[in-house]
LUMNUBA-346706 format. One record per residue (C-alpha): residue in one letter; chain; x negated, y negated, z. Coordinates in nm, 3 decimals. Each point is the difference from the previous one (the first is absolute). Example, Ala and Ser with C-alpha at 12.3 -4.5 7.8 and 13.67 -1.06 7.14 Angstrom:
BEGIN
ATOM   residu   chaine        c1        c2        c3
ATOM        A        A    -1.230     0.450     0.780
ATOM        S        A    -0.137    -0.344    -0.066
//
This chain:
BEGIN
ATOM   residu   chaine        c1        c2        c3
ATOM        M        A   -10.758    -9.102    11.550
ATOM        K        A     0.193    -0.293     0.131
ATOM        K        A    -0.196    -0.278     0.161
ATOM        F        A    -0.055     0.044     0.373
ATOM        K        A     0.326    -0.091     0.168
ATOM        K        A     0.027    -0.299     0.228
ATOM        V        A     0.284     0.148     0.191
ATOM        V        A     0.007    -0.118     0.356
ATOM        S        A     0.223    -0.301    -0.052
ATOM        A        A     0.049    -0.298     0.227
ATOM        I        A     0.319     0.167     0.120
ATOM        L        A    -0.184     0.316     0.106
ATOM        A        A    -0.280    -0.202     0.158
ATOM        A        A     0.248    -0.209     0.192
ATOM        S        A     0.193     0.306     0.113
ATOM        M        A    -0.320     0.158     0.129
ATOM        V        A    -0.106    -0.304     0.196
ATOM        M        A     0.350    -0.055     0.138
ATOM        A        A     0.022     0.364     0.103
ATOM        L        A    -0.340    -0.012     0.167
ATOM        A        A     0.102    -0.309     0.191
ATOM        A        A     0.357     0.090     0.083
ATOM        C        A     0.010     0.371     0.064
ATOM        S        A    -0.042     0.122     0.355
ATOM        S        A    -0.312     0.187     0.103
ATOM        S        A     0.198     0.276     0.167
ATOM        A        A    -0.141     0.348    -0.046
ATOM        D        A     0.340     0.160     0.040
ATOM        T        A     0.117     0.222    -0.283
ATOM        A        A     0.239    -0.178    -0.234
ATOM        E        A     0.237     0.170    -0.241
ATOM        T        A     0.202    -0.172    -0.270
ATOM        T        A     0.211     0.099    -0.296
ATOM        N        A     0.130    -0.185    -0.302
ATOM        E        A     0.123    -0.351     0.058
ATOM        A        A     0.295    -0.058     0.234
ATOM        T        A     0.156     0.339    -0.065
ATOM        G        A    -0.129     0.200     0.294
ATOM        T        A    -0.066     0.349    -0.127
ATOM        E        A     0.180    -0.059    -0.327
ATOM        A        A    -0.166    -0.093    -0.328
ATOM        V        A    -0.001    -0.356    -0.131
ATOM        E        A     0.300    -0.085    -0.214
ATOM        T        A    -0.086     0.035    -0.367
ATOM        T        A     0.140    -0.097    -0.335
ATOM        E        A     0.203     0.255    -0.198
ATOM        Q        A    -0.304     0.089    -0.213
ATOM        E        A    -0.220     0.041     0.309
ATOM        T        A     0.265     0.214     0.172
ATOM        E        A    -0.010     0.243    -0.292
ATOM        T        A    -0.379     0.021     0.036
ATOM        V        A     0.025     0.068     0.373
ATOM        A        A     0.267     0.265    -0.056
ATOM        A        A    -0.220     0.169    -0.258
ATOM        S        A    -0.315    -0.007     0.208
ATOM        D        A     0.141     0.013     0.353
ATOM        V        A    -0.345    -0.087     0.129
ATOM        K        A    -0.071    -0.127     0.350
ATOM        V        A    -0.348    -0.111     0.103
ATOM        G        A    -0.149    -0.030     0.349
ATOM        F        A    -0.309    -0.212     0.071
ATOM        I        A    -0.240     0.019     0.294
ATOM        F        A    -0.224    -0.301     0.068
ATOM        L        A    -0.287    -0.023     0.249
ATOM        H        A     0.090    -0.356     0.097
ATOM        D        A     0.262    -0.254    -0.104
ATOM        E        A     0.014    -0.329    -0.190
ATOM        N        A    -0.270    -0.148     0.224
ATOM        S        A    -0.252     0.220    -0.183
ATOM        T        A    -0.089    -0.116    -0.350
ATOM        Y        A    -0.067     0.363    -0.093
ATOM        D        A     0.341     0.125     0.113
ATOM        L        A     0.183    -0.305    -0.132
ATOM        N        A    -0.144     0.077    -0.342
ATOM        F        A     0.155     0.349     0.017
ATOM        I        A     0.328    -0.125     0.144
ATOM        N        A     0.047    -0.253    -0.280
ATOM        A        A    -0.079     0.263    -0.264
ATOM        A        A     0.235     0.255     0.158
ATOM        Q        A     0.290    -0.242     0.006
ATOM        E        A    -0.072    -0.119    -0.353
ATOM        A        A    -0.015     0.351    -0.149
ATOM        C        A     0.298     0.142     0.189
ATOM        E        A     0.227    -0.295    -0.064
ATOM        A        A    -0.096    -0.003    -0.368
ATOM        A        A     0.087     0.370    -0.023
ATOM        G        A     0.318    -0.043     0.203
ATOM        V        A    -0.090     0.268     0.253
ATOM        E        A     0.051     0.014     0.373
ATOM        Y        A    -0.305    -0.036     0.220
ATOM        M        A    -0.101    -0.003     0.366
ATOM        L        A    -0.303    -0.170     0.154
ATOM        K        A    -0.181     0.100     0.319
ATOM        T        A    -0.263    -0.246     0.122
ATOM        N        A    -0.264     0.009     0.274
ATOM        I        A    -0.051     0.376    -0.028
ATOM        P        A    -0.341     0.094     0.150
ATOM        E        A    -0.243     0.246    -0.158
ATOM        G        A     0.112     0.279     0.232
ATOM        Q        A     0.285     0.239     0.076
ATOM        E        A     0.236    -0.295    -0.033
ATOM        C        A    -0.055     0.020    -0.375
ATOM        Y        A     0.113     0.363    -0.012
ATOM        E        A     0.308    -0.087     0.203
ATOM        A        A     0.080    -0.297    -0.224
ATOM        A        A    -0.042     0.213    -0.313
ATOM        C        A     0.232     0.266     0.138
ATOM        E        A     0.259    -0.261     0.095
ATOM        L        A    -0.004    -0.137    -0.354
ATOM        A        A     0.031     0.350    -0.147
ATOM        D        A     0.288     0.077     0.235
ATOM        A        A     0.163    -0.328    -0.107
ATOM        G        A     0.017     0.131    -0.356
ATOM        C        A    -0.306    -0.159    -0.155
ATOM        D        A    -0.116     0.179    -0.315
ATOM        I        A    -0.339    -0.174     0.017
ATOM        V        A    -0.197    -0.094     0.311
ATOM        F        A    -0.298    -0.233    -0.047
ATOM        A        A    -0.267    -0.105     0.253
ATOM        D        A    -0.252    -0.279    -0.051
ATOM        S        A    -0.297     0.060     0.231
ATOM        F        A    -0.303     0.230    -0.017
ATOM        G        A     0.052     0.146     0.348
ATOM        H        A     0.359     0.100    -0.076
ATOM        E        A    -0.113     0.281    -0.229
ATOM        D        A    -0.017     0.303     0.229
ATOM        Y        A     0.344    -0.079     0.141
ATOM        M        A     0.149    -0.043    -0.346
ATOM        I        A    -0.141     0.339    -0.098
ATOM        E        A     0.155     0.153     0.312
ATOM        A        A     0.338    -0.147    -0.093
ATOM        A        A    -0.036     0.112    -0.363
ATOM        K        A    -0.037     0.358     0.117
ATOM        E        A     0.310    -0.040     0.215
ATOM        Y        A     0.215    -0.145    -0.281
ATOM        P        A    -0.100     0.166    -0.330
ATOM        E        A     0.296    -0.150    -0.185
ATOM        V        A    -0.115    -0.358     0.071
ATOM        Q        A    -0.282    -0.173    -0.190
ATOM        F        A    -0.264    -0.148     0.231
ATOM        C        A    -0.224    -0.268    -0.152
ATOM        H        A    -0.296    -0.158     0.176
ATOM        A        A    -0.218    -0.298    -0.086
ATOM        T        A    -0.378     0.016     0.048
ATOM        G        A    -0.004     0.369     0.100
ATOM        T        A    -0.253     0.260    -0.112
ATOM        K        A     0.149     0.345     0.056
ATOM        A        A     0.280     0.053    -0.252
ATOM        H        A    -0.226     0.163    -0.258
ATOM        T        A    -0.121     0.259     0.251
ATOM        E        A     0.318     0.061     0.203
ATOM        G        A     0.183     0.173    -0.283
ATOM        L        A     0.344    -0.131     0.100
ATOM        S        A     0.232    -0.070    -0.292
ATOM        N        A     0.182    -0.269     0.202
ATOM        Y        A    -0.301    -0.191     0.134
ATOM        H        A    -0.174    -0.268    -0.207
ATOM        N        A    -0.272    -0.265     0.034
ATOM        A        A    -0.014    -0.335    -0.177
ATOM        F        A    -0.247    -0.283    -0.029
ATOM        A        A    -0.121    -0.252    -0.259
ATOM        T        A    -0.330    -0.109    -0.149
ATOM        I        A    -0.012    -0.294     0.237
ATOM        Y        A    -0.378     0.006    -0.018
ATOM        E        A     0.044    -0.158    -0.344
ATOM        G        A     0.212    -0.278     0.152
ATOM        R        A    -0.249    -0.050     0.280
ATOM        Y        A    -0.285    -0.018    -0.252
ATOM        L        A     0.184    -0.272    -0.190
ATOM        A        A     0.071    -0.184     0.327
ATOM        G        A    -0.371     0.038     0.075
ATOM        I        A    -0.078    -0.182    -0.323
ATOM        A        A     0.209    -0.290     0.129
ATOM        A        A    -0.208     0.009     0.320
ATOM        G        A    -0.326     0.006    -0.197
ATOM        M        A     0.112    -0.295    -0.210
ATOM        K        A     0.072    -0.195     0.317
ATOM        L        A    -0.346     0.084     0.134
ATOM        N        A    -0.152    -0.127    -0.325
ATOM        E        A     0.196    -0.323     0.030
ATOM        M        A    -0.123    -0.048     0.358
ATOM        I        A    -0.359     0.059    -0.115
ATOM        E        A     0.034    -0.241    -0.292
ATOM        N        A     0.149    -0.266     0.229
ATOM        G        A    -0.289     0.034     0.244
ATOM        E        A     0.224     0.123     0.279
ATOM        I        A    -0.205     0.320     0.038
ATOM        T        A    -0.318     0.144    -0.150
ATOM        E        A    -0.009     0.321    -0.201
ATOM        D        A    -0.128     0.198     0.297
ATOM        Q        A     0.286    -0.133     0.214
ATOM        A        A     0.265     0.158    -0.225
ATOM        K        A     0.114     0.237     0.274
ATOM        I        A     0.353     0.141     0.002
ATOM        G        A     0.175     0.119     0.316
ATOM        Y        A     0.253     0.283    -0.010
ATOM        V        A     0.246     0.106     0.271
ATOM        G        A     0.081     0.371    -0.031
ATOM        A        A     0.232     0.220     0.201
ATOM        Y        A    -0.180     0.336     0.008
ATOM        T        A    -0.307     0.166    -0.150
ATOM        Y        A     0.224     0.215    -0.221
ATOM        A        A    -0.083     0.063    -0.365
ATOM        E        A     0.300    -0.212    -0.097
ATOM        V        A    -0.149    -0.303     0.177
ATOM        I        A    -0.355     0.072    -0.120
ATOM        S        A     0.121     0.030    -0.359
ATOM        G        A     0.184    -0.329     0.040
ATOM        Y        A    -0.278    -0.212     0.143
ATOM        T        A    -0.260     0.151    -0.234
ATOM        S        A     0.206    -0.069    -0.313
ATOM        F        A     0.065    -0.355     0.123
ATOM        F        A    -0.372    -0.052     0.059
ATOM        L        A    -0.096     0.140    -0.340
ATOM        G        A     0.245    -0.238    -0.164
ATOM        A        A    -0.150    -0.296     0.186
ATOM        R        A    -0.356     0.103    -0.079
ATOM        S        A     0.082     0.049    -0.368
ATOM        V        A     0.019    -0.381    -0.029
ATOM        C        A    -0.209    -0.104     0.301
ATOM        P        A    -0.302     0.233     0.010
ATOM        S        A    -0.137    -0.141     0.326
ATOM        A        A     0.317     0.086     0.194
ATOM        T        A    -0.023     0.217     0.311
ATOM        M        A     0.271     0.113     0.239
ATOM        E        A     0.055     0.077     0.367
ATOM        V        A     0.289     0.220     0.113
ATOM        T        A     0.159     0.025     0.342
ATOM        F        A     0.276     0.241     0.104
ATOM        T        A     0.293    -0.043     0.235
ATOM        G        A     0.109     0.360     0.061
ATOM        S        A     0.357    -0.087    -0.092
ATOM        W        A     0.196    -0.057    -0.318
ATOM        Y        A     0.183    -0.289     0.165
ATOM        D        A    -0.147    -0.202     0.285
ATOM        E        A     0.026    -0.373    -0.059
ATOM        T        A    -0.222    -0.092     0.293
ATOM        A        A    -0.276     0.246    -0.094
ATOM        E        A     0.015    -0.102    -0.366
ATOM        K        A    -0.024    -0.369     0.088
ATOM        E        A    -0.290     0.071     0.237
ATOM        G        A    -0.168     0.210    -0.268
ATOM        A        A     0.025    -0.280    -0.254
ATOM        N        A    -0.131    -0.255     0.248
ATOM        K        A    -0.293     0.227     0.089
ATOM        L        A    -0.091     0.029    -0.367
ATOM        I        A     0.029    -0.374    -0.053
ATOM        E        A    -0.221    -0.067     0.302
ATOM        D        A    -0.251     0.246    -0.147
ATOM        G        A    -0.032    -0.209    -0.315
ATOM        C        A     0.259     0.156    -0.230
ATOM        V        A     0.126    -0.270    -0.235
ATOM        L        A     0.297     0.189    -0.146
ATOM        I        A     0.229     0.261     0.161
ATOM        S        A     0.214     0.286    -0.126
ATOM        Q        A     0.178     0.286     0.171
ATOM        H        A     0.153     0.346     0.001
ATOM        A        A     0.220    -0.054     0.304
ATOM        D        A     0.362    -0.095     0.013
ATOM        S        A     0.064    -0.319     0.196
ATOM        M        A    -0.045    -0.371    -0.059
ATOM        G        A    -0.282    -0.004     0.257
ATOM        A        A    -0.291    -0.034    -0.244
ATOM        P        A     0.167    -0.245    -0.242
ATOM        T        A     0.109    -0.234     0.279
ATOM        A        A    -0.349     0.010     0.153
ATOM        C        A    -0.140    -0.097    -0.340
ATOM        E        A     0.247    -0.285    -0.043
ATOM        K        A    -0.091    -0.140     0.341
ATOM        A        A    -0.373     0.028    -0.075
ATOM        G        A     0.028    -0.122    -0.359
ATOM        V        A    -0.151     0.321    -0.137
ATOM        P        A     0.123     0.136    -0.337
ATOM        D        A     0.205     0.318     0.029
ATOM        V        A     0.113     0.289    -0.221
ATOM        S        A     0.299     0.162     0.168
ATOM        Y        A     0.173     0.332    -0.064
ATOM        N        A     0.358     0.109    -0.077
ATOM        G        A     0.135    -0.341    -0.091
ATOM        S        A    -0.067    -0.369    -0.037
ATOM        T        A    -0.081    -0.200     0.313
ATOM        A        A     0.004    -0.329    -0.194
ATOM        S        A     0.289    -0.145     0.202
ATOM        A        A    -0.164     0.064     0.337
ATOM        C        A    -0.357    -0.058    -0.116
ATOM        P        A     0.017    -0.255    -0.284
ATOM        N        A    -0.356    -0.124     0.036
ATOM        T        A    -0.183     0.333     0.008
ATOM        F        A     0.205     0.259    -0.191
ATOM        I        A    -0.168     0.125    -0.320
ATOM        V        A     0.193     0.310    -0.111
ATOM        S        A     0.143     0.328     0.125
ATOM        S        A     0.027     0.347    -0.147
ATOM        R        A     0.274     0.245     0.083
ATOM        I        A     0.162     0.326    -0.097
ATOM        N        A     0.351    -0.046    -0.137
ATOM        W        A     0.183     0.311     0.121
ATOM        A        A     0.325    -0.069    -0.187
ATOM        P        A    -0.109     0.200    -0.311
ATOM        Y        A    -0.068     0.306     0.217
ATOM        F        A     0.330    -0.028     0.185
ATOM        T        A     0.182    -0.033    -0.331
ATOM        Y        A    -0.187     0.305    -0.129
ATOM        I        A     0.090     0.228     0.294
ATOM        I        A     0.363    -0.112     0.000
ATOM        D        A     0.027     0.077    -0.372
ATOM        A        A    -0.173     0.337     0.048
ATOM        V        A     0.245     0.111     0.269
ATOM        A        A     0.299    -0.137    -0.192
ATOM        N        A    -0.104     0.187    -0.315
ATOM        G        A    -0.121     0.316     0.171
ATOM        T        A    -0.358    -0.039    -0.124
ATOM        E        A    -0.318     0.071     0.195
ATOM        I        A    -0.181    -0.268     0.197
ATOM        A        A    -0.375    -0.003    -0.060
ATOM        T        A    -0.203     0.150     0.281
ATOM        D        A    -0.243    -0.293    -0.023
ATOM        W        A     0.144    -0.309    -0.168
ATOM        V        A    -0.232    -0.288    -0.083
ATOM        G        A     0.126    -0.347    -0.086
ATOM        T        A    -0.217    -0.216    -0.224
ATOM        L        A    -0.025    -0.338    -0.164
ATOM        Q        A     0.199     0.148    -0.287
ATOM        T        A     0.290     0.113     0.222
ATOM        G        A     0.019    -0.342     0.167
ATOM        S        A    -0.111     0.155     0.329
ATOM        V        A    -0.321    -0.202     0.045
ATOM        E        A     0.045    -0.375     0.008
ATOM        L        A    -0.160    -0.331     0.084
ATOM        T        A     0.185    -0.303     0.130
ATOM        D        A    -0.025    -0.340    -0.162
ATOM        L        A    -0.327    -0.172     0.082
ATOM        G        A     0.002    -0.236     0.295
ATOM        D        A    -0.128    -0.357     0.006
ATOM        A        A    -0.330     0.117     0.150
ATOM        A        A    -0.087     0.207    -0.309
ATOM        A        A    -0.298    -0.118    -0.204
ATOM        E        A     0.030    -0.132    -0.353
ATOM        G        A    -0.031     0.278    -0.258
ATOM        T        A     0.126     0.273     0.233
ATOM        A        A     0.302     0.096    -0.208
ATOM        E        A    -0.217     0.040    -0.310
ATOM        A        A    -0.257     0.212     0.186
ATOM        I        A     0.272     0.230     0.133
ATOM        A        A     0.160     0.033    -0.344
ATOM        E        A    -0.334     0.092    -0.156
ATOM        A        A    -0.065     0.272     0.259
ATOM        Q        A     0.349     0.139    -0.032
ATOM        A        A    -0.036     0.020    -0.377
ATOM        A        A    -0.318     0.204     0.051
ATOM        M        A     0.186     0.229     0.242
ATOM        E        A     0.273     0.049    -0.256
ATOM        A        A    -0.255     0.078    -0.269
ATOM        G        A    -0.168     0.256     0.225
ATOM        T        A    -0.332    -0.186    -0.007
ATOM        L        A     0.015    -0.109     0.365
ATOM        H        A     0.023     0.251     0.283
ATOM        V        A     0.019    -0.144     0.350
ATOM        F        A    -0.250     0.246     0.145
ATOM        D        A    -0.248    -0.004    -0.286
ATOM        T        A    -0.314     0.152     0.152
ATOM        T        A    -0.226    -0.246    -0.182
ATOM        T        A     0.146    -0.283     0.208
ATOM        F        A    -0.095     0.123     0.345
ATOM        T        A    -0.252     0.205     0.195
ATOM        V        A     0.020     0.208     0.316
ATOM        N        A    -0.300    -0.027     0.234
ATOM        G        A    -0.193    -0.155    -0.285
ATOM        A        A     0.059     0.289    -0.240
ATOM        D        A     0.220     0.040    -0.306
ATOM        L        A     0.293     0.239     0.041
ATOM        T        A    -0.002     0.288    -0.249
ATOM        S        A     0.205     0.258     0.188
ATOM        Y        A     0.244    -0.002     0.291
ATOM        M        A     0.222     0.264     0.159
ATOM        A        A     0.308    -0.163     0.146
ATOM        D        A     0.257     0.134     0.244
ATOM        V        A     0.296     0.025    -0.237
ATOM        D        A     0.164     0.311     0.149
ATOM        T        A     0.028    -0.150     0.346
ATOM        D        A    -0.085     0.205     0.305
ATOM        A        A    -0.059    -0.085     0.363
ATOM        D        A    -0.377    -0.020    -0.048
ATOM        Y        A     0.022    -0.205    -0.323
ATOM        T        A    -0.207     0.263    -0.180
ATOM        P        A    -0.130    -0.112    -0.342
ATOM        D        A     0.155     0.219    -0.268
ATOM        T        A     0.021    -0.180    -0.337
ATOM        E        A    -0.257    -0.160    -0.233
ATOM        V        A     0.133    -0.347    -0.080
ATOM        I        A    -0.275    -0.163    -0.207
ATOM        T        A     0.095     0.025    -0.365
ATOM        D        A    -0.115    -0.196    -0.306
ATOM        G        A    -0.197    -0.243     0.215
ATOM        Y        A     0.269    -0.098     0.248
ATOM        F        A     0.161     0.122     0.321
ATOM        A        A     0.339     0.136    -0.107
ATOM        E        A     0.221    -0.144     0.272
ATOM        S        A     0.364     0.093     0.055
ATOM        G        A     0.210    -0.054    -0.307
ATOM        E        A    -0.291     0.084    -0.225
ATOM        S        A    -0.005     0.361     0.119
ATOM        F        A     0.089     0.251     0.272
ATOM        R        A     0.254    -0.156     0.243
ATOM        S        A     0.194    -0.323     0.053
ATOM        A        A    -0.154    -0.120     0.329
ATOM        P        A    -0.349    -0.156     0.005
ATOM        Y        A    -0.302     0.210     0.095
ATOM        F        A    -0.283    -0.248    -0.064
ATOM        D        A    -0.185     0.002     0.335
ATOM        L        A    -0.352    -0.109    -0.092
ATOM        Q        A    -0.181    -0.284     0.175
ATOM        I        A    -0.166    -0.196    -0.278
ATOM        D        A    -0.285    -0.248     0.030
ATOM        G        A     0.100    -0.362     0.056
ATOM        I        A     0.277     0.082     0.248
ATOM        S        A    -0.071     0.002     0.374
ATOM        L        A     0.237     0.156     0.255
ATOM        L        A     0.010    -0.188     0.328
ATOM        D        A     0.169     0.292     0.177
ATOM        T        A     0.102     0.354    -0.089
ATOM        A        A     0.197     0.104     0.309
ATOM        Y        A     0.317     0.044    -0.201
//
């Protein structure tokens, strides 16, 4: 396998920070098409025109927020990259809530001639399924969803990536920083407490903060973690307040699964090391940024465009990996500890060799006991009824290793304390 990509360049980092600073905070729905051509496709070269004529593909995208959200900006950049590289027409709809507005936006895109309609947020799923039933000739693709494998619709698909591997590697960077702080006498071993700002108590978030913690503890065994939740994917004020609460409670390093610059900027002001998500914050937070993991969605967008152009099936549950270039880390920031790159490379090599599984059951306990069996809610229902045994060969087989694309790790392991569970 290729070495772990360092893909979020200074250009991307700068574009993210500029967008976060410059874009308005309006919640109004925004719709755009290819550059400067209204509803027409971008002008292409002769070779690209032949490709477009052969494929005749048009893609519509639905985003929960806009460029102010690091999560949505990550999707927007990937969508534009993939569509412009393929020479296909595309339409973007931003600030689409997780409600009936999503169904209406999906129908509008289908009526506008889109062959593929994609939505990026967990709560969009039921409305995307509704639209898929209404437009059977259009392919509906949804990130982070859980129901494609049980809905039985040939034109509805879920996609995700093994981001828990990226978070684990980012966690190693956090653990190395904790070790450096201990060695420098800044903290003691029992003060190696991480703070984590999460959005909701969904399996996706639980899987993310647990994998991050396990990565940190793999190199700093005394590490513990506190998690607070905001009840929103994007709330800069709540995320900043959450980070400050954790810092005041003695957390000496912060990470997040929430989508604004709230936590990173709080860390920069307080001088607390930070591991961000969905892109480098080095420009805005030069003194505290360590690293960031992200899903690169461009490979998936390229895949679905090619599938529609060639008349091939789209996988019901597609999982991007390190190998597909879908799971990435940014370049290390100035706050990273010496030896971090080598520690990450060593862990990644073990992942590639199949000797390291993120949720190896020998590395954690639940209520003081080893985990030998667990029934997870893989076939999602309203009551989250456990239905599938997911412990195999000594590890919890998370999404990508089996069953479906979206995470279903929802265990509360020892060493992690939840400050609130209202969300």
